[in-house]
C-alpha positions as protocol buffer text, in pm:
chain_id: "A"
residue {
  index: 1
  type: MET
  ca { x: -13 y: -9 z: 11 }
}
residue {
  index: 2
  type: LYS
  ca { x: 277 y: 225 z: 48 }
}
residue {
  index: 3
  type: LYS
  ca { x: 424 y: 149 z: -270 }
}
residue {
  index: 4
  type: ARG
  ca { x: 96 y: 260 z: -442 }
}
residue {
  index: 5
  type: TYR
  ca { x: 107 y: 596 z: -244 }
}
residue {
  index: 6
  type: ILE
  ca { x: 462 y: 651 z: -333 }
}
residue {
  index: 7
  type: LEU
  ca { x: 463 y: 545 z: -718 }
}
residue {
  index: 8
  type: LEU
  ca { x: 100 y: 762 z: -717 }
}
residue {
  index: 9
  type: ALA
  ca { x: 320 y: 1056 z: -571 }
}
residue {
  index: 10
  type: GLY
  ca { x: 535 y: 1003 z: -835 }
}
residue {
  index: 11
  type: LEU
  ca { x: 329 y: 1051 z: -1139 }
}
residue {
  index: 12
  type: LEU
  ca { x: 180 y: 1359 z: -967 }
}
residue {
  index: 13
  type: ALA
  ca { x: 501 y: 1494 z: -1017 }
}
residue {
  index: 14
  type: LEU
  ca { x: 577 y: 1420 z: -1342 }
}
residue {
  index: 15
  type: CYS
  ca { x: 278 y: 1578 z: -1418 }
}
residue {
  index: 16
  type: PHE
  ca { x: 342 y: 1904 z: -1249 }
}
residue {
  index: 17
  type: ALA
  ca { x: 728 y: 1913 z: -1433 }
}
residue {
  index: 18
  type: ALA
  ca { x: 554 y: 1875 z: -1760 }
}
residue {
  index: 19
  type: VAL
  ca { x: 286 y: 2143 z: -1727 }
}
residue {
  index: 20
  type: GLY
  ca { x: 541 y: 2338 z: -1609 }
}
residue {
  index: 21
  type: CYS
  ca { x: 836 y: 2286 z: -1933 }
}
residue {
  index: 22
  type: GLY
  ca { x: 483 y: 2365 z: -2149 }
}
residue {
  index: 23
  type: LYS
  ca { x: 402 y: 2738 z: -1988 }
}
residue {
  index: 24
  type: LYS
  ca { x: 816 y: 2753 z: -2036 }
}
residue {
  index: 25
  type: ASP
  ca { x: 809 y: 2713 z: -2429 }
}
residue {
  index: 26
  type: ASN
  ca { x: 500 y: 2919 z: -2475 }
}
residue {
  index: 27
  type: ALA
  ca { x: 701 y: 3210 z: -2267 }
}
residue {
  index: 28
  type: ALA
  ca { x: 1028 y: 3123 z: -2508 }
}
residue {
  index: 29
  type: LYS
  ca { x: 783 y: 3141 z: -2845 }
}
residue {
  index: 30
  type: PRO
  ca { x: 831 y: 3478 z: -3037 }
}
residue {
  index: 31
  type: THR
  ca { x: 523 y: 3703 z: -2967 }
}
residue {
  index: 32
  type: PRO
  ca { x: 493 y: 4035 z: -3192 }
}
residue {
  index: 33
  type: THR
  ca { x: 485 y: 4309 z: -2955 }
}
residue {
  index: 34
  type: PRO
  ca { x: 311 y: 4650 z: -2973 }
}
residue {
  index: 35
  type: GLU
  ca { x: 667 y: 4845 z: -3108 }
}
residue {
  index: 36
  type: ALA
  ca { x: 671 y: 4588 z: -3398 }
}
residue {
  index: 37
  type: THR
  ca { x: 346 y: 4668 z: -3540 }
}
residue {
  index: 38
  type: ILE
  ca { x: 378 y: 5040 z: -3557 }
}
residue {
  index: 39
  type: GLU
  ca { x: 725 y: 5011 z: -3741 }
}
residue {
  index: 40
  type: THR
  ca { x: 581 y: 4817 z: -4002 }
}
residue {
  index: 41
  type: SER
  ca { x: 263 y: 4996 z: -4020 }
}
residue {
  index: 42
  type: GLY
  ca { x: 508 y: 5323 z: -4017 }
}
residue {
  index: 43
  type: LYS
  ca { x: 722 y: 5206 z: -4342 }
}
residue {
  index: 44
  type: GLY
  ca { x: 341 y: 5116 z: -4489 }
}
residue {
  index: 45
  type: ASN
  ca { x: 276 y: 5518 z: -4488 }
}
residue {
  index: 46
  type: VAL
  ca { x: 577 y: 5644 z: -4536 }
}
residue {
  index: 47
  type: VAL
  ca { x: 555 y: 5403 z: -4864 }
}
residue {
  index: 48
  type: SER
  ca { x: 218 y: 5519 z: -4939 }
}
residue {
  index: 49
  type: MET
  ca { x: 324 y: 5917 z: -4908 }
}
residue {
  index: 50
  type: GLU
  ca { x: 632 y: 5837 z: -5175 }
}
residue {
  index: 51
  type: GLN
  ca { x: 331 y: 5720 z: -5409 }
}
residue {
  index: 52
  type: SER
  ca { x: 76 y: 5949 z: -5410 }
}
residue {
  index: 53
  type: ALA
  ca { x: 366 y: 6226 z: -5364 }
}
residue {
  index: 54
  type: ASP
  ca { x: 579 y: 6094 z: -5698 }
}
residue {
  index: 55
  type: ILE
  ca { x: 413 y: 6079 z: -6000 }
}
residue {
  index: 56
  type: ASP
  ca { x: 257 y: 5716 z: -6132 }
}
residue {
  index: 57
  type: LYS
  ca { x: 459 y: 5711 z: -6500 }
}
residue {
  index: 58
  type: SER
  ca { x: 282 y: 5347 z: -6577 }
}
residue {
  index: 59
  type: LYS
  ca { x: -71 y: 5575 z: -6615 }
}
residue {
  index: 60
  type: ILE
  ca { x: 37 y: 5877 z: -6860 }
}
residue {
  index: 61
  type: THR
  ca { x: -24 y: 5782 z: -7200 }
}
residue {
  index: 62
  type: LYS
  ca { x: 100 y: 6013 z: -7358 }
}
residue {
  index: 63
  type: ILE
  ca { x: 454 y: 5954 z: -7477 }
}
residue {
  index: 64
  type: MET
  ca { x: 750 y: 6153 z: -7671 }
}
residue {
  index: 65
  type: GLY
  ca { x: 1019 y: 5963 z: -7827 }
}
residue {
  index: 66
  type: THR
  ca { x: 1142 y: 5606 z: -7714 }
}
residue {
  index: 67
  type: LYS
  ca { x: 1199 y: 5399 z: -7417 }
}
residue {
  index: 68
  type: THR
  ca { x: 1449 y: 5200 z: -7438 }
}
residue {
  index: 69
  type: ALA
  ca { x: 1684 y: 5003 z: -7225 }
}
residue {
  index: 70
  type: THR
  ca { x: 1937 y: 5280 z: -7201 }
}
residue {
  index: 71
  type: SER
  ca { x: 1684 y: 5567 z: -7180 }
}
residue {
  index: 72
  type: ALA
  ca { x: 1594 y: 5786 z: -6951 }
}
residue {
  index: 73
  type: ASP
  ca { x: 1272 y: 6027 z: -6915 }
}
residue {
  index: 74
  type: VAL
  ca { x: 1121 y: 6362 z: -6789 }
}
residue {
  index: 75
  type: VAL
  ca { x: 713 y: 6401 z: -6656 }
}
residue {
  index: 76
  type: ILE
  ca { x: 659 y: 6715 z: -6891 }
}
residue {
  index: 77
  type: THR
  ca { x: 338 y: 6912 z: -6752 }
}
residue {
  index: 78
  type: ASN
  ca { x: 181 y: 7189 z: -6974 }
}
residue {
  index: 79
  type: ASN
  ca { x: 61 y: 7458 z: -6749 }
}
residue {
  index: 80
  type: THR
  ca { x: 95 y: 7774 z: -7031 }
}
residue {
  index: 81
  type: GLY
  ca { x: -281 y: 7762 z: -7075 }
}
residue {
  index: 82
  type: LEU
  ca { x: -249 y: 7656 z: -7445 }
}
residue {
  index: 83
  type: GLU
  ca { x: -260 y: 7350 z: -7637 }
}
residue {
  index: 84
  type: ILE
  ca { x: 49 y: 7184 z: -7757 }
}
residue {
  index: 85
  type: SER
  ca { x: 55 y: 7027 z: -8086 }
}
residue {
  index: 86
  type: GLY
  ca { x: 488 y: 7003 z: -8136 }
}
residue {
  index: 87
  type: PHE
  ca { x: 759 y: 6931 z: -7951 }
}
residue {
  index: 88
  type: TYR
  ca { x: 1131 y: 6950 z: -8027 }
}
residue {
  index: 89
  type: THR
  ca { x: 1486 y: 7001 z: -7859 }
}
residue {
  index: 90
  type: ARG
  ca { x: 1821 y: 7065 z: -7927 }
}
residue {
  index: 91
  type: PRO
  ca { x: 2162 y: 7050 z: -7768 }
}
residue {
  index: 92
  type: SER
  ca { x: 2188 y: 7426 z: -7598 }
}
residue {
  index: 93
  type: GLY
  ca { x: 2389 y: 7654 z: -7836 }
}
residue {
  index: 94
  type: GLU
  ca { x: 2329 y: 7481 z: -8189 }
}
residue {
  index: 95
  type: ASP
  ca { x: 2082 y: 7596 z: -8448 }
}
residue {
  index: 96
  type: ASP
  ca { x: 1917 y: 7293 z: -8562 }
}
residue {
  index: 97
  type: TRP
  ca { x: 1639 y: 7127 z: -8365 }
}
residue {
  index: 98
  type: SER
  ca { x: 1494 y: 6772 z: -8347 }
}
residue {
  index: 99
  type: ASP
  ca { x: 1219 y: 6631 z: -8528 }
}
residue {
  index: 100
  type: ASP
  ca { x: 854 y: 6657 z: -8353 }
}
residue {
  index: 101
  type: TYR
  ca { x: 844 y: 6446 z: -8102 }
}
residue {
  index: 102
  type: ILE
  ca { x: 467 y: 6437 z: -8117 }
}
residue {
  index: 103
  type: GLU
  ca { x: 403 y: 6415 z: -8467 }
}
residue {
  index: 104
  type: GLU
  ca { x: 36 y: 6446 z: -8488 }
}
residue {
  index: 105
  type: LYS
  ca { x: -16 y: 6138 z: -8225 }
}
residue {
  index: 106
  type: PHE
  ca { x: -180 y: 6383 z: -7955 }
}
residue {
  index: 107
  type: THR
  ca { x: -211 y: 6731 z: -7823 }
}
residue {
  index: 108
  type: LEU
  ca { x: -145 y: 6845 z: -7466 }
}
residue {
  index: 109
  type: LYS
  ca { x: -435 y: 7043 z: -7324 }
}
residue {
  index: 110
  type: ASP
  ca { x: -347 y: 7276 z: -7065 }
}
residue {
  index: 111
  type: LYS
  ca { x: -288 y: 7067 z: -6723 }
}
residue {
  index: 112
  type: GLU
  ca { x: -192 y: 6754 z: -6902 }
}
residue {
  index: 113
  type: MET
  ca { x: 146 y: 6537 z: -6872 }
}
residue {
  index: 114
  type: ALA
  ca { x: 336 y: 6349 z: -7136 }
}
residue {
  index: 115
  type: LEU
  ca { x: 615 y: 6138 z: -7102 }
}
residue {
  index: 116
  type: PHE
  ca { x: 942 y: 6190 z: -7281 }
}
residue {
  index: 117
  type: TYR
  ca { x: 1188 y: 5940 z: -7300 }
}
residue {
  index: 118
  type: TYR
  ca { x: 1545 y: 6067 z: -7431 }
}
residue {
  index: 119
  type: ASP
  ca { x: 1900 y: 5917 z: -7429 }
}
residue {
  index: 120
  type: PRO
  ca { x: 2166 y: 6012 z: -7183 }
}
residue {
  index: 121
  type: MET
  ca { x: 2462 y: 6003 z: -7372 }
}
residue {
  index: 122
  type: ALA
  ca { x: 2355 y: 6150 z: -7674 }
}
residue {
  index: 123
  type: LYS
  ca { x: 2687 y: 6371 z: -7817 }
}
residue {
  index: 124
  type: ASP
  ca { x: 2628 y: 6703 z: -7996 }
}
residue {
  index: 125
  type: GLU
  ca { x: 2729 y: 6820 z: -8324 }
}
residue {
  index: 126
  type: ASP
  ca { x: 3104 y: 6819 z: -8181 }
}
residue {
  index: 127
  type: GLY
  ca { x: 3111 y: 6491 z: -8000 }
}
residue {
  index: 128
  type: ASN
  ca { x: 3054 y: 6569 z: -7713 }
}
residue {
  index: 129
  type: THR
  ca { x: 2825 y: 6446 z: -7419 }
}
residue {
  index: 130
  type: ILE
  ca { x: 2475 y: 6653 z: -7422 }
}
residue {
  index: 131
  type: THR
  ca { x: 2453 y: 6784 z: -7113 }
}
residue {
  index: 132
  type: LYS
  ca { x: 2213 y: 7115 z: -7150 }
}
residue {
  index: 133
  type: TYR
  ca { x: 1899 y: 7085 z: -7399 }
}
residue {
  index: 134
  type: ASP
  ca { x: 1679 y: 7378 z: -7548 }
}
residue {
  index: 135
  type: LEU
  ca { x: 1292 y: 7284 z: -7554 }
}
residue {
  index: 136
  type: LYS
  ca { x: 1087 y: 7464 z: -7795 }
}
residue {
  index: 137
  type: VAL
  ca { x: 699 y: 7419 z: -7835 }
}
residue {
  index: 138
  type: SER
  ca { x: 428 y: 7493 z: -8106 }
}
residue {
  index: 139
  type: TYR
  ca { x: 58 y: 7549 z: -8049 }
}
residue {
  index: 140
  type: THR
  ca { x: -250 y: 7361 z: -8206 }
}
residue {
  index: 141
  type: ASP
  ca { x: -368 y: 7735 z: -8245 }
}
residue {
  index: 142
  type: GLU
  ca { x: -161 y: 7851 z: -8561 }
}
residue {
  index: 143
  type: ASP
  ca { x: -185 y: 8201 z: -8464 }
}
residue {
  index: 144
  type: GLU
  ca { x: 37 y: 8145 z: -8163 }
}
residue {
  index: 145
  type: THR
  ca { x: 440 y: 8122 z: -8151 }
}
residue {
  index: 146
  type: ASP
  ca { x: 642 y: 7853 z: -8116 }
}
residue {
  index: 147
  type: CYS
  ca { x: 788 y: 7909 z: -7712 }
}
residue {
  index: 148
  type: LEU
  ca { x: 1096 y: 7822 z: -7639 }
}
residue {
  index: 149
  type: PHE
  ca { x: 1265 y: 7669 z: -7267 }
}
residue {
  index: 150
  type: ARG
  ca { x: 1626 y: 7701 z: -7277 }
}
residue {
  index: 151
  type: ASN
  ca { x: 1934 y: 7552 z: -7110 }
}
residue {
  index: 152
  type: LEU
  ca { x: 1772 y: 7267 z: -6929 }
}
residue {
  index: 153
  type: THR
  ca { x: 1988 y: 6929 z: -6765 }
}
residue {
  index: 154
  type: LEU
  ca { x: 1746 y: 6724 z: -6836 }
}
residue {
  index: 155
  type: SER
  ca { x: 1930 y: 6475 z: -6594 }
}
residue {
  index: 156
  type: ASP
  ca { x: 1855 y: 6678 z: -6273 }
}
residue {
  index: 157
  type: ILE
  ca { x: 1523 y: 6690 z: -6340 }
}
residue {
  index: 158
  type: ASN
  ca { x: 1248 y: 6422 z: -6281 }
}
residue {
  index: 159
  type: ASP
  ca { x: 926 y: 6669 z: -6345 }
}
residue {
  index: 160
  type: LEU
  ca { x: 972 y: 6964 z: -6562 }
}
residue {
  index: 161
  type: LYS
  ca { x: 643 y: 7174 z: -6603 }
}
residue {
  index: 162
  type: LEU
  ca { x: 638 y: 7460 z: -6890 }
}
residue {
  index: 163
  type: LYS
  ca { x: 453 y: 7805 z: -6783 }
}
residue {
  index: 164
  type: MET
  ca { x: 429 y: 8116 z: -6939 }
}
residue {
  index: 165
  type: GLU
  ca { x: 347 y: 8472 z: -6730 }
}
residue {
  index: 166
  type: ASP
  ca { x: 311 y: 8819 z: -6920 }
}
residue {
  index: 167
  type: GLY
  ca { x: 438 y: 8658 z: -7210 }
}
residue {
  index: 168
  type: VAL
  ca { x: 741 y: 8491 z: -7090 }
}
residue {
  index: 169
  type: PRO
  ca { x: 812 y: 8147 z: -7086 }
}
residue {
  index: 170
  type: PHE
  ca { x: 997 y: 7944 z: -6831 }
}
residue {
  index: 171
  type: VAL
  ca { x: 961 y: 7599 z: -6643 }
}
residue {
  index: 172
  type: THR
  ca { x: 991 y: 7521 z: -6291 }
}
residue {
  index: 173
  type: TYR
  ca { x: 1091 y: 7190 z: -6122 }
}
residue {
  index: 174
  type: ILE
  ca { x: 1274 y: 6994 z: -5826 }
}
residue {
  index: 175
  type: SER
  ca { x: 1657 y: 6965 z: -5846 }
}
residue {
  index: 176
  type: VAL
  ca { x: 1711 y: 6614 z: -5803 }
}
residue {
  index: 177
  type: SER
  ca { x: 2085 y: 6704 z: -5729 }
}
residue {
  index: 178
  type: THR
  ca { x: 1975 y: 6957 z: -5508 }
}
residue {
  index: 179
  type: LYS
  ca { x: 1620 y: 6908 z: -5378 }
}
residue {
  index: 180
  type: ARG
  ca { x: 1523 y: 7268 z: -5416 }
}
residue {
  index: 181
  type: GLN
  ca { x: 1236 y: 7427 z: -5614 }
}
residue {
  index: 182
  type: VAL
  ca { x: 1393 y: 7546 z: -5992 }
}
residue {
  index: 183
  type: SER
  ca { x: 1221 y: 7843 z: -6170 }
}
residue {
  index: 184
  type: THR
  ca { x: 1379 y: 8009 z: -6498 }
}
residue {
  index: 185
  type: LEU
  ca { x: 1131 y: 8311 z: -6511 }
}
residue {
  index: 186
  type: GLU
  ca { x: 1377 y: 8561 z: -6415 }
}
residue {
  index: 187
  type: ASP
  ca { x: 1662 y: 8439 z: -6643 }
}
residue {
  index: 188
  type: ALA
  ca { x: 1383 y: 8398 z: -6944 }
}
residue {
  index: 189
  type: LYS
  ca { x: 1288 y: 8792 z: -6853 }
}
residue {
  index: 190
  type: ALA
  ca { x: 1675 y: 8898 z: -6862 }
}
residue {
  index: 191
  type: ARG
  ca { x: 1694 y: 8745 z: -7177 }
}
residue {
  index: 192
  type: MET
  ca { x: 1392 y: 8911 z: -7308 }
}
residue {
  index: 193
  type: GLY
  ca { x: 1558 y: 9278 z: -7168 }
}
residue {
  index: 194
  type: LYS
  ca { x: 1255 y: 9293 z: -6862 }
}
residue {
  index: 195
  type: THR
  ca { x: 1286 y: 9293 z: -6531 }
}
residue {
  index: 196
  type: ASP
  ca { x: 1141 y: 9366 z: -6219 }
}
residue {
  index: 197
  type: SER
  ca { x: 1229 y: 9717 z: -6221 }
}
residue {
  index: 198
  type: ASP
  ca { x: 1019 y: 9761 z: -6562 }
}
residue {
  index: 199
  type: ASP
  ca { x: 734 y: 9601 z: -6340 }
}
residue {
  index: 200
  type: GLU
  ca { x: 759 y: 9845 z: -6076 }
}
residue {
  index: 201
  type: ASP
  ca { x: 805 y: 10165 z: -6326 }
}
residue {
  index: 202
  type: GLU
  ca { x: 470 y: 10017 z: -6530 }
}
residue {
  index: 203
  type: ASN
  ca { x: 342 y: 9964 z: -6189 }
}
residue {
  index: 204
  type: ASN
  ca { x: 432 y: 10318 z: -6075 }
}
residue {
  index: 205
  type: ASP
  ca { x: 294 y: 10422 z: -6411 }
}
residue {
  index: 206
  type: SER
  ca { x: -37 y: 10322 z: -6341 }
}
residue {
  index: 207
  type: ASP
  ca { x: -41 y: 10476 z: -6013 }
}
residue {
  index: 208
  type: ASN
  ca { x: 91 y: 10826 z: -6112 }
}
residue {
  index: 209
  type: ASP
  ca { x: -173 y: 10820 z: -6426 }
}
residue {
  index: 210
  type: SER
  ca { x: -478 y: 10710 z: -6187 }
}
residue {
  index: 211
  type: SER
  ca { x: -353 y: 10964 z: -5916 }
}
residue {
  index: 212
  type: GLU
  ca { x: -302 y: 11251 z: -6183 }
}
residue {
  index: 213
  type: SER
  ca { x: -677 y: 11168 z: -6328 }
}
residue {
  index: 214
  type: ALA
  ca { x: -844 y: 11198 z: -5975 }
}
residue {
  index: 215
  type: ASP
  ca { x: -652 y: 11460 z: -5836 }
}
residue {
  index: 216
  type: THR
  ca { x: -575 y: 11736 z: -6141 }
}
residue {
  index: 217
  type: THR
  ca { x: -894 y: 11886 z: -6256 }
}
residue {
  index: 218
  type: PRO
  ca { x: -823 y: 12152 z: -6470 }
}
residue {
  index: 219
  type: THR
  ca { x: -956 y: 12516 z: -6355 }
}
residue {
  index: 220
  type: PRO
  ca { x: -1128 y: 12711 z: -6618 }
}
residue {
  index: 221
  type: SER
  ca { x: -833 y: 12960 z: -6608 }
}
residue {
  index: 222
  type: ASP
  ca { x: -648 y: 12649 z: -6640 }
}
residue {
  index: 223
  type: SER
  ca { x: -833 y: 12563 z: -6993 }
}
residue {
  index: 224
  type: ASP
  ca { x: -843 y: 12868 z: -7111 }
}
residue {
  index: 225
  type: SER
  ca { x: -490 y: 12882 z: -7087 }
}
residue {
  index: 226
  type: ASP
  ca { x: -413 y: 12548 z: -7235 }
}
residue {
  index: 227
  type: ASN
  ca { x: -650 y: 12561 z: -7496 }
}
residue {
  index: 228
  type: SER
  ca { x: -552 y: 12741 z: -7829 }
}
residue {
  index: 229
  type: ASP
  ca { x: -723 y: 12970 z: -8025 }
}
residue {
  index: 230
  type: ASP
  ca { x: -868 y: 12713 z: -8230 }
}
residue {
  index: 231
  type: GLY
  ca { x: -1036 y: 12534 z: -7914 }
}
residue {
  index: 232
  type: SER
  ca { x: -801 y: 12279 z: -7950 }
}
residue {
  index: 233
  type: SER
  ca { x: -652 y: 12097 z: -7651 }
}
residue {
  index: 234
  type: SER
  ca { x: -243 y: 12218 z: -7697 }
}
residue {
  index: 235
  type: ASN
  ca { x: -196 y: 11892 z: -7532 }
}
residue {
  index: 236
  type: ASN
  ca { x: -165 y: 11560 z: -7696 }
}
residue {
  index: 237
  type: PRO
  ca { x: -526 y: 11387 z: -7694 }
}
residue {
  index: 238
  type: THR
  ca { x: -382 y: 11069 z: -7870 }
}
residue {
  index: 239
  type: GLY
  ca { x: -72 y: 11002 z: -7639 }
}
residue {
  index: 240
  type: ASN
  ca { x: 151 y: 10903 z: -7892 }
}
residue {
  index: 241
  type: GLY
  ca { x: 402 y: 11181 z: -7835 }
}
residue {
  index: 242
  type: ASN
  ca { x: 290 y: 11375 z: -8133 }
}
residue {
  index: 243
  type: ASN
  ca { x: 15 y: 11533 z: -8269 }
}
residue {
  index: 244
  type: ASP
  ca { x: -14 y: 11349 z: -8581 }
}
residue {
  index: 245
  type: GLY
  ca { x: -188 y: 11061 z: -8452 }
}
residue {
  index: 246
  type: ASN
  ca { x: 95 y: 10820 z: -8597 }
}
residue {
  index: 247
  type: PRO
  ca { x: 200 y: 10533 z: -8416 }
}
residue {
  index: 248
  type: GLY
  ca { x: 527 y: 10504 z: -8609 }
}
residue {
  index: 249
  type: SER
  ca { x: 590 y: 10851 z: -8423 }
}
residue {
  index: 250
  type: GLN
  ca { x: 544 y: 10725 z: -8062 }
}
residue {
  index: 251
  type: ASP
  ca { x: 884 y: 10751 z: -7862 }
}
residue {
  index: 252
  type: PRO
  ca { x: 946 y: 10386 z: -7757 }
}
residue {
  index: 253
  type: GLY
  ca { x: 1058 y: 10424 z: -7421 }
}
residue {
  index: 254
  type: ASN
  ca { x: 716 y: 10570 z: -7318 }
}
residue {
  index: 255
  type: ILE
  ca { x: 511 y: 10306 z: -7427 }
}
residue {
  index: 256
  type: ASP
  ca { x: 403 y: 10096 z: -7175 }
}
residue {
  index: 257
  type: TYR
  ca { x: 367 y: 9702 z: -7238 }
}
residue {
  index: 258
  type: GLU
  ca { x: -23 y: 9740 z: -7325 }
}
residue {
  index: 259
  type: ASP
  ca { x: 15 y: 10010 z: -7540 }
}
residue {
  index: 260
  type: GLY
  ca { x: 361 y: 9844 z: -7697 }
}
residue {
  index: 261
  type: ARG
  ca { x: 187 y: 9522 z: -7774 }
}
residue {
  index: 262
  type: GLU
  ca { x: -121 y: 9681 z: -7930 }
}
residue {
  index: 263
  type: THR
  ca { x: 105 y: 9879 z: -8129 }
}
residue {
  index: 264
  type: ALA
  ca { x: 307 y: 9607 z: -8251 }
}
residue {
  index: 265
  type: GLU
  ca { x: 14 y: 9385 z: -8317 }
}
residue {
  index: 266
  type: ASN
  ca { x: -129 y: 9645 z: -8631 }
}
residue {
  index: 267
  type: TYR
  ca { x: 168 y: 9523 z: -8769 }
}
residue {
  index: 268
  type: ILE
  ca { x: 118 y: 9158 z: -8792 }
}
residue {
  index: 269
  type: GLY
  ca { x: 105 y: 9056 z: -9200 }
}
residue {
  index: 270
  type: GLN
  ca { x: 360 y: 9369 z: -9297 }
}
residue {
  index: 271
  type: ASP
  ca { x: 736 y: 9400 z: -9285 }
}
residue {
  index: 272
  type: ILE
  ca { x: 912 y: 9394 z: -8969 }
}
residue {
  index: 273
  type: ASN
  ca { x: 1088 y: 9783 z: -9045 }
}
residue {
  index: 274
  type: ALA
  ca { x: 749 y: 9882 z: -9011 }
}
residue {
  index: 275
  type: LEU
  ca { x: 692 y: 9721 z: -8638 }
}
residue {
  index: 276
  type: THR
  ca { x: 1015 y: 9836 z: -8521 }
}
residue {
  index: 277
  type: ASP
  ca { x: 961 y: 10212 z: -8657 }
}
residue {
  index: 278
  type: ALA
  ca { x: 638 y: 10239 z: -8432 }
}
residue {
  index: 279
  type: CYS
  ca { x: 809 y: 10011 z: -8141 }
}
residue {
  index: 280
  type: GLY
  ca { x: 1171 y: 10118 z: -8166 }
}
residue {
  index: 281
  type: GLY
  ca { x: 1422 y: 9845 z: -8137 }
}
residue {
  index: 282
  type: ALA
  ca { x: 1368 y: 9509 z: -7936 }
}
residue {
  index: 283
  type: ASN
  ca { x: 1575 y: 9463 z: -7622 }
}
residue {
  index: 284
  type: SER
  ca { x: 1706 y: 9155 z: -7809 }
}
residue {
  index: 285
  type: THR
  ca { x: 1660 y: 8917 z: -8128 }
}
residue {
  index: 286
  type: GLU
  ca { x: 1751 y: 8576 z: -8224 }
}
residue {
  index: 287
  type: TYR
  ca { x: 1684 y: 8367 z: -8530 }
}
residue {
  index: 288
  type: THR
  ca { x: 1622 y: 7983 z: -8563 }
}
residue {
  index: 289
  type: THR
  ca { x: 1542 y: 7753 z: -8823 }
}
residue {
  index: 290
  type: ASP
  ca { x: 1193 y: 7603 z: -8869 }
}
residue {
  index: 291
  type: PRO
  ca { x: 1277 y: 7171 z: -8866 }
}
residue {
  index: 292
  type: GLU
  ca { x: 1005 y: 7109 z: -9107 }
}
residue {
  index: 293
  type: SER
  ca { x: 970 y: 7376 z: -9373 }
}
residue {
  index: 294
  type: GLY
  ca { x: 1382 y: 7538 z: -9301 }
}
residue {
  index: 295
  type: VAL
  ca { x: 1229 y: 7880 z: -9280 }
}
residue {
  index: 296
  type: GLN
  ca { x: 1375 y: 8142 z: -9058 }
}
residue {
  index: 297
  type: ILE
  ca { x: 1185 y: 8233 z: -8753 }
}
residue {
  index: 298
  type: GLY
  ca { x: 1300 y: 8570 z: -8583 }
}
residue {
  index: 299
  type: TYR
  ca { x: 1234 y: 8675 z: -8217 }
}
residue {
  index: 300
  type: TYR
  ca { x: 1254 y: 9027 z: -8065 }
}
residue {
  index: 301
  type: TYR
  ca { x: 1184 y: 9040 z: -7764 }
}
residue {
  index: 302
  type: TYR
  ca { x: 1023 y: 9372 z: -7597 }
}
residue {
  index: 303
  type: ASN
  ca { x: 906 y: 9437 z: -7228 }
}
residue {
  index: 304
  type: GLY
  ca { x: 657 y: 9217 z: -7182 }
}
residue {
  index: 305
  type: TYR
  ca { x: 575 y: 9101 z: -7520 }
}
residue {
  index: 306
  type: THR
  ca { x: 773 y: 8937 z: -7747 }
}
residue {
  index: 307
  type: VAL
  ca { x: 738 y: 8944 z: -8184 }
}
residue {
  index: 308
  type: SER
  ca { x: 773 y: 8659 z: -8451 }
}
residue {
  index: 309
  type: THR
  ca { x: 880 y: 8694 z: -8760 }
}
residue {
  index: 310
  type: THR
  ca { x: 954 y: 8466 z: -9057 }
}
residue {
  index: 311
  type: GLN
  ca { x: 1114 y: 8509 z: -9415 }
}
residue {
  index: 312
  type: GLN
  ca { x: 902 y: 8556 z: -9721 }
}
residue {
  index: 313
  type: ASP
  ca { x: 974 y: 8676 z: -10044 }
}
residue {
  index: 314
  type: GLY
  ca { x: 1299 y: 8820 z: -9934 }
}
residue {
  index: 315
  type: GLN
  ca { x: 1105 y: 9012 z: -9688 }
}
residue {
  index: 316
  type: GLU
  ca { x: 1123 y: 8937 z: -9312 }
}
residue {
  index: 317
  type: ILE
  ca { x: 696 y: 8959 z: -9205 }
}
residue {
  index: 318
  type: VAL
  ca { x: 544 y: 8996 z: -8851 }
}
residue {
  index: 319
  type: ASN
  ca { x: 336 y: 8683 z: -8842 }
}
residue {
  index: 320
  type: GLY
  ca { x: 301 y: 8719 z: -8442 }
}
residue {
  index: 321
  type: VAL
  ca { x: 290 y: 8891 z: -8136 }
}
residue {
  index: 322
  type: TRP
  ca { x: 209 y: 8747 z: -7754 }
}
């Protein structure tokens, strides 16, 4: 009997020992902690935020250029306010443009995107790797002049926005190397001879004009002294700087942006010499050759607007003002 009790006690001890090992084994199993769950969730949020911030190139259906194993790409966003129908490139400093990358396959409406593929190892005419490009776009509206965007390092750009402000074409993008916002607006203004001081002068002139019109009311005596014997005012009512009303006699230095542009528009279809007689000499000029027709195109940069010309029958004819 005593032996049975001893045997039973031994069995009970073995059972307790087995239960104790089971608890120890369970405690040793790795169990995800709240900290690990939060870390995983955090990584997922970061990826999601990056995807929402970046452009999903797979959803862009308008393609320019050819994708190859070595090609690079840039997202081109049209923010010019006009519908683009042609897209050309050239190495900065060269004269000849590429063929049209759109080739009538589509148009790029305002705010639309296209994906542009290019060869990052392409060579210029001297055999050097191209580091900077000029871009040119043409518009569906044939009355609109082609726009040029210059000296762009495409390898430093992922998303390029084409823009227009007061007739000045420029681009903005985030630099891949510096992670900073870049705008070419001031460079474009300087090239066209339009600076911030010009804008300030225009605003000051506008303020002065409105102030004068509001504060200066001629008295009867002033009116008598200013009028000539035939009843006409000795002040020039046309504002042309002369009394014959001929815009060709205007002093270009006294023509503000709107007046100058309106005057220039009157000479569309005429020889450029007639326009420069009216508006004065441009701040700067340049010429390029249309890649399709071979026609030479001129650009005359004035304060706040640009005049374009083409060569026709030995004459340089004004064909647009923008």
